[in-house]
C-alpha positions in Angstrom: -24.5 -4.2 -20.9 -24.5 -7.1 -19.4 -27.5 -8.1 -15.9 -25.7 -8.2 -12.5 -27.0 -8.8 -9.1 -24.9 -9.5 -5.7 -25.8 -12.7 -4.1 -28.2 -10.4 -1.4 -29.6 -7.1 -2.7 -28.2 -4.7 -0.2 -24.1 -6.5 -0.6 -21.9 -4.3 0.0 -18.7 -5.4 -2.6 -14.5 -5.8 -2.2 -13.5 -5.7 -5.4 -10.3 -7.9 -6.1 -7.8 -6.8 -9.2 -5.5 -7.8 -11.1 -5.4 -5.4 -13.2 -6.6 -2.2 -15.3 -7.7 -4.6 -18.6 -9.7 -7.3 -16.5 -10.6 -4.8 -13.9 -12.3 -2.0 -16.1 -15.4 -3.6 -18.7 -16.2 -5.2 -14.9 -16.1 -2.2 -12.8 -18.5 -0.4 -15.7 -21.0 -3.4 -16.9 -21.2 -3.0 -12.0 -21.9 1.0 -11.9 -24.1 0.4 -14.7 -25.9 -2.2 -12.8 -26.1 0.2 -9.6 -23.3 -1.6 -7.3 -20.5 0.0 -6.6 -17.6 -1.8 -5.7 -15.2 -1.0 -3.6 -11.4 -1.5 -5.2 -8.4 -4.1 -3.6 -5.7 -4.6 -5.3 -3.7 -8.4 -3.3 -1.2 -9.7 -6.3 2.1 -10.1 -4.4 2.9 -12.3 -7.2 3.9 -9.9 -9.7 6.9 -9.7 -10.8 9.4 -7.9 -11.1 8.8 -4.7 -8.6 8.6 -2.4 -11.4 6.1 -4.4 -13.5 4.0 -4.3 -9.9 4.2 -0.7 -10.1 2.7 -0.4 -13.5 0.4 -1.9 -13.1 -0.2 -0.9 -10.2 -0.8 2.8 -11.0 -3.1 2.0 -14.0 -5.2 0.5 -11.9 -5.4 2.6 -9.5 -5.4 5.7 -12.1 -9.2 3.8 -13.8 -10.5 3.2 -10.7 -10.1 6.5 -8.7 -11.3 8.4 -12.7 -14.8 5.7 -12.3 -14.8 8.1 -8.0 -14.4 4.4 -6.4 -12.1 3.5 -3.2 -9.1 1.9 -4.1 -7.6 -0.3 -1.4 -3.5 -1.0 -2.3 -2.8 -4.4 0.0 0.4 -5.1 0.5 2.8 -6.0 -1.7 4.4 -9.0 -0.1 6.8 -11.3 -3.1 8.4 -13.0 -1.2 5.6 -14.9 0.9 3.5 -15.2 -1.8 7.5 -17.0 -3.2 7.5 -19.5 0.0 3.5 -19.8 -0.4 3.9 -21.5 -3.9 7.4 -23.3 -2.9 8.2 -26.6 -4.6 5.5 -25.3 -7.4 7.2 -23.5 -9.2 7.7 -26.0 -12.4 3.8 -26.3 -12.8 2.5 -25.5 -16.1 0.2 -22.7 -15.9 -3.5 -23.2 -15.1 -1.6 -26.2 -12.2 -1.3 -27.0 -8.8 1.0 -23.4 -8.7 -2.0 -21.1 -10.1 -4.9 -23.1 -7.9 -2.4 -22.0 -4.8 -1.7 -18.5 -6.5 -5.5 -17.8 -6.0 -6.8 -19.2 -2.8 -3.8 -16.8 -1.4 -4.9 -13.9 -3.1 -8.6 -14.2 -2.8 -8.5 -15.7 0.8 -6.1 -12.4 1.5 -9.6 -10.6 -0.2 -11.3 -12.4 2.0 -10.1 -11.5 5.4 -9.9 -7.4 4.2 -14.1 -7.8 3.0 -14.8 -9.5 6.7 -12.2 -6.7 8.8 -14.3 -4.4 6.8 -17.7 -4.6 6.7 -18.1 -6.1 3.8 -20.1 -9.3 3.1 -19.1 -10.5 -0.5 -15.9 -10.4 -2.5 -15.7 -11.7 -6.3 -12.6 -11.4 -8.1 -11.4 -9.9 -11.8 -9.6 -12.4 -12.8 -12.2 -15.0 -13.7 -12.4 -12.1 -16.5 -8.6 -13.2 -18.7 -9.6 -16.8 -20.3 -6.0 -18.0 -20.1 -6.8 -18.5 -16.4 -9.7 -21.5 -15.0 -12.7 -20.1 -14.2 -13.0 -23.4 -12.6 -9.3 -23.1 -10.5 -10.6 -19.8 -9.5 -14.5 -20.4 -8.6 -13.1 -23.1 -6.0 -10.1 -20.9 -5.2 -12.6 -18.5 -4.0 -15.2 -20.7 -2.1 -12.3 -22.4 -0.2 -11.3 -18.9 0.1 -15.2 -17.7 1.2 -15.3 -20.9 4.1 -11.7 -19.9 5.6 -13.6 -16.4 6.8 -16.7 -16.8 8.0 -19.1 -13.6 7.7 -18.4 -13.2 3.9 -19.3 -14.7 0.6 -17.7 -15.1 -2.5 -19.5 -14.2 -5.7 -18.5 -16.4 -8.5 -19.5 -14.1 -11.9 -18.1 -15.0 -15.8 -17.2 -12.0 -16.3 -16.2 -13.2 -19.5 -19.8 -13.1 -21.3 -22.1 -10.6 -21.8 -19.7 -8.6 -24.4 -17.6 -7.9 -21.1 -14.5 -9.1 -23.2 -15.4 -7.2 -26.3 -15.0 -3.9 -23.6 -12.2 -4.8 -22.1 -11.0 -4.5 -25.4 -12.5 -1.0 -26.6 -11.2 0.0 -23.3 -8.1 -1.3 -22.9 -7.9 1.0 -26.4 -10.3 3.8 -25.5 -7.9 4.3 -22.0 -4.6 3.2 -23.5 -4.0 1.0 -20.7 -0.5 -0.9 -20.4 -1.6 -4.0 -21.8 0.8 -7.2 -19.6 2.1 -9.7 -21.6 2.0 -12.7 -19.0 -0.1 -13.1 -15.8 2.1 -12.3 -13.1 4.4 -14.3 -12.3 8.2 -14.9 -12.5 7.2 -18.5 -13.6 5.5 -16.8 -16.4 7.0 -15.0 -17.8 9.9 -17.2 -17.1 8.1 -18.8 -19.5 7.1 -16.3 -21.9 10.3 -15.7 -22.8 11.5 -19.6 -23.6 9.3 -19.2 -26.2 10.0 -15.3 -28.0 13.9 -16.9 -28.7 
């Protein structure tokens, strides 16, 4: 198992979770390293609502099974859509994705500061489909906007975590989505399958 340490030994960690498959190996790794995060589920980008509810239920099922706290943040799809207005035709890993990460991680940083967390990180950094550079840029930017919190940059793809993710996916029979979540990535998937 990957050996990890928070930026400061006594950090109280808020883990932004995008979904159960991406979260499971990270949570397992944190617990093995004596870090008990609170899991923050904030993903207003997910479309449609049924998809959002399915992903949230899977994440909550795993988190609660680990005896961790699960924070269900608001689902504000219209607010998210307004936040990426003008970026609809951007490719995956383009400007829309960076803006989406900034929106989600800023909300995570705000929640962290308001609830006594000193550090936040995200399971987005485990997805091979996303730009780790964009995620880290968004995390650093969010932390700079909110006093008293640090973004924990961690490459959650290494140390066997990707393989463990796939094992846990099968072990827990997780729902495994085929697109990042937003309607624009879903549209591209549907067009590709035609």
